[in-house]
N, C-alpha and C positions, 0 to 999 in steps of 0.2 A: 633673717627672714628670706623666705624662698622668692625666687623670682618670678615676676608676673607671666603669666601663660602667654598673655597676647606679646609681650615682648618677646619671649622665647621663639615664639614663631614669626615675628618682625612684622605683625599685623595690628590693625587699629582694633579698639573694642568694639566698633561697628561693622567690622569685617563681614562680608557675605561668607556663607558654607563653602563657596566655591574657591573665594580668595583663601580661607584657612586650608583647604585641600592643596591649593597649588603651593603655597607658601611651605607646608608640610613636605611636600615632594621634593623640592627643591633642597631643603635643609637635611632630609633623610638621606639623600642622594649623596649630599655633600660630605655627611659625617659618618657614613656607614662604615664599620669595621672593615670591611673588606677592601675598602678604598684607603683605609688608613691605618695599616697594620702596625700595631706596637703602640698606637697613639692612644694613651688613657685620657687624654681630655676630649678627643672626638668621641670616642666609646661613651664618655659620660654625657655628653652633650647629644649623642643620638638617643639616649636612654629617656632624656629630660623632654626632648623633641616630642619623641613619640607617647611620652605621657600626656604632655601638654595637647596634644592633638586628639589623642584617645577621649580627653574630658571636652574638648571644644566643638570636636565633631558631632557629640551628642547634644540635642537640643535641650533635654532635661538636665544633663550633667553641666551644660554649659549656662543654664539659668540660675543653678545652685550656685555655681563658681561666682558669676557676676554679683551675687546676692551675699554670699558669705566668703567668698574667697576660697583658698587651699584647704579651709580648717573644715569645708563640707566633706572633704574626702580623707580626713585624718582615719588612721586606724590601718594603716600599711598598704595603701591603694596606690601610693608614690612609685617612682621608679626606682628607690632604694629601700622601700619596705619589703614585707615578706612575697608581696606578689612581684616584687622586680628581681627576686632571686632568680637565677637561670634564665635570664632575660631571652626571649627567642628572636634573635636577629633576623634568622632566614625567614620567620614567618611574617614579620613586619615588611621585610624586602619584597618578599613574595605578594604581599598585598599591595605594595606601591606598582608592581607589575601588573596586578590584576586590575586595579583601577586605571592605569595608563593605557593598556592594550586591551582590556576586555575581559582578560584571565580566561579566555576560550569560551566566554559565554556563560560562565558559571558563577554565582554569588554566594554568599557564604552559607546561605540557606537551602540552596537546591542546584538543579542543573539543568541544561536545556538540552531538549532532545535534539539527536543526531540529525544533522540536515543531509537530504539526499545528494547524490553526486551529481555533477554537472554533466551534460551528454553533448556528443558532437555528432552532427549529421551532414555528409558531404551531399550537395544537390547540384547537379551538371543542368545548365539552361542553355537556349540556343540564344544567339545575337539579338534575332528577332525579338524573343521574350524580353531580354535586357533592355531593347529599345523601347517597346511598348508596356514593359511592367507586364505581371502576370501572376496569379494564385495558384500555388502548386500544393499538391496534396502529399504527404510524405507519411510513410509507416516507419515508427521508430521503436526497436526493442528496448523495453523500459521495465521500471517496476512501479506499480500503483498501490494505493491504500488498499489494505484488506476490506472487503465490503462485509466480512463476517463481524470482525471484531472491531470495524471501524479505526483501524490503525493502532488499537492499544496493545495488540498482541496476546490479550488474556481471552479465555473462552467464555461465551454468553454466561451472564451470572456471577462473573468473578473480575476482578482488578487486579492492576499491578500495584505492590506493596512496596513502599520505602525499604530501600536497602539497610538493614540493621548495622552493618559494617562501616558504610561510609555516611550513613544517614542521609542519603539522597544525593551526595554531592558527585559520586561517580569518579572520585579522585581520593588518594590516600597521601598524606603526608608523612615524610619519615626525616628527623633532624640528623644532619652530619656537619657538625662543627658549625659554622656560621650560615651554612647552606641548608635550604630545605628541598629535599628531593620529592617530587611529586609524581606518582604512578596511578594507572587506572585500577580502580577496585577490582582484587580477585574474586570476590563474590558475585557481583554484577555486572563484571567486565566493562565498567565506565557508563552503565545506563543509569545507575542511580535508583533503579528498580530493579525487583525480581519477581518473576511470574510464577506462581504456584501451579496456575492450570493453564498452559500455553494453548491458545488457537489452534484448532487441529488443521486450519486451511492454510496458515500462513507460519506454522510452527513458532509461533511466538514473536515472529520479527514484525509484525504489523503492516507487512507489504507482501505482494505476490508479483511474480513475473509476468508481464502481459505487454502487448505489442499496443502502442497509440498510434491513432490515425488523425493527423493534424493539418490544418490549413496554413499556408505560409504565404502571406502577403509580400511579393516582390516588388518594389517600386521601380519606376522606369528611370533608366540611366545606369543602374548598377553596373560595377566593374567587377573583374575577376579578383576574387580573393574576398568580396566583400562578406561580413559577418552579420548575421541577422540572430537577435536574441531574443527567445520567448521565455518570458520569466515564469517560473514554476511548472514549466512543461519538463523539466528533468526527472530524475529517479526520485521516487517517494522516499521521505524521510524514514528512520526506523523509529517504529512505536510511536507514530503520531507525530514526528519531527517534520519541519518545512521542506518542500520538494526543493530539489535543485533546479536549473536552468538548462534550457535546451539551445545550442548555440549552433546555427544552419551556416554552413561556409558554401559559397557560390562559386562554382567554376562555369566559365562562358566558353561554350565549344567553339571551336575554331571553324570560322565560316568559309566556304567555298569561293565566294567572290569578293566579301569586304573583310577589310583589315582595319581594327580600331587601333587608334592612338589617342588616348585620353577621350575627350569628347568629340574628336574628330574621326571621319570615317574615310579610307583610301579605296578606291577600286581602279584596278588596271584594265583598260579595255583596248583589244585590239582593233586596229583597223587596217584597211589594204592600202598599198602603195599607191592606187589610184584615187583613193578617197583622201590621202594626205596630201596628195599632188594638186589635186582639182578643188579641194575644200567640200562642204556640203553639211548637212544636217544628220546627227545620228541620235538615238534615243538609247538612254542609260538607265538601269535598274535603281531605285532607292528603298531604303530600309522600311519606308512605310508601306511598300506594295506597288508604289507607283512608278511611272516611268517619267524622266525628265530629258527635254531636248538640248542638246547642244550644238552650236554651231562651230563647225571645224574650218577654220581659214586656210584659204589655199596656200599650199607649201609647209603646212604644219610638220614639225620635225617630232621624232620619237621623244619620248620623256616631258612633253609639254603638258602642263596641268590646267585643269580648268576647275574654278571654285564655284560650288553651289551653297550659298549662305545659308545656315540653320536646317540644314538636310542631313547633319550628323546625329550624335548620340544627346538625348536629354540630359541635364545637368541635375543629379538628384537635390531635392528640396530647393530647384530654382526654376524659374519659367524660361530661361536661357537653354540654346542648343549649340551643340558643335556643328562645324561645316564639313561638307564632303568634298573631296577632291578625287577629281577624275584625270588619271594620267592615261594618254594615248600612248599606244605601242605598235610603231609601223612595221607591219610584216613584209618580210622579203618573199617574193613569188618562189614558190617550188614546183618541182614536177612540171616544168614549161615543155609545150610541144615544139616542134621545130619552126613553125609558122611563128610562135610567140616569141623565140629566141631572135629570129630576123628581125622582128618588129622592134626589139628592144635595141639592136644593134643599129639599125635605122635610125632609131630616135636618139641614140647618143652620137651618131654622125651628124644630126641635124644641128646640134650646138650645144654649148656648154650650160648646163642646168644644175650642176653643183657646186655653187660658190664657195662654200665652207670648205670641202675638200680642196679645190683649187687653190684657195689662200694657204692652206696647210703646205701643201706641197711645195708652192713658191717659197716659203719660208725655210723649207727643208733644203730647198736648192740654195738659198743666200747663206744658209748656216755652214755648208760644206763648199762654198766657192762654186758653186754651179756645176 
């Protein structure tokens, strides 16, 4: 008595089509002869599992099996009957991968048109544009669907015909031992169709070279290296195939005043020695085009930083903003006149005004014993 097909696949009689498929994949991978060289039992198991799946995956065959059992298929349809001679291991194993990984987009009865290539466009923007967001217009060399043949590649009044060599698959299989080698069809070059009368405009390609002018929305807060994807704006697919995508890579131009660090912005502001000594108010620029007032305390030292909250870069897809840091740089006077030099000498004689330097040199004296 032959073993029950459901038991062979280790599923229940009420199992769904997906459950049966998953069970078959697992067992077929486990018992395939390539994984078990010289194991006759695994070879036999592989044949019976494949035959059981061939019956149960078809709704009509499964209904007949459920009603009549294996007797419904007597006459040589089993794995050891006439159709079982010269069993095509490679074909079965290829079908497993077709189902698991998509088979390159081809089913048993047809092919998928060639998808167009993705394109890359490098776009440079200013820091101000990154701060406020902008809409950029780009011109991209590309290929678009032919207007004359509407992407079919065939001249008006005709249409592509199914390739007689590969029956529209675009691929041909050749058996080599346990393996099946698949190659592009030599007649249609993988297209699955042949065109007797090619379109004169696109030479049968279904697409023509043409520049595209596109609008790119750049959100506020984008960083250097940000990639923006425009779906379907890449090259047109061959003979009506889907278009690829366009990827816009952004680079933010270096600013002459501001330096960005994440969402924060830094600005180095020079002030005079007098301003640092006496203190006072100064105005500094911000990225929003306005001026901000900063109070410099008397005796401020070079390198001191002032923080302006929420004056930095916007954070993409957020209402938050970074901060702005103003670092003062105290400038040493240059090109002094004789009078200015005399005044500075008198200023130095008037008293000690540099506590930090005096403390430093006092420690040096102590270190070297006076």
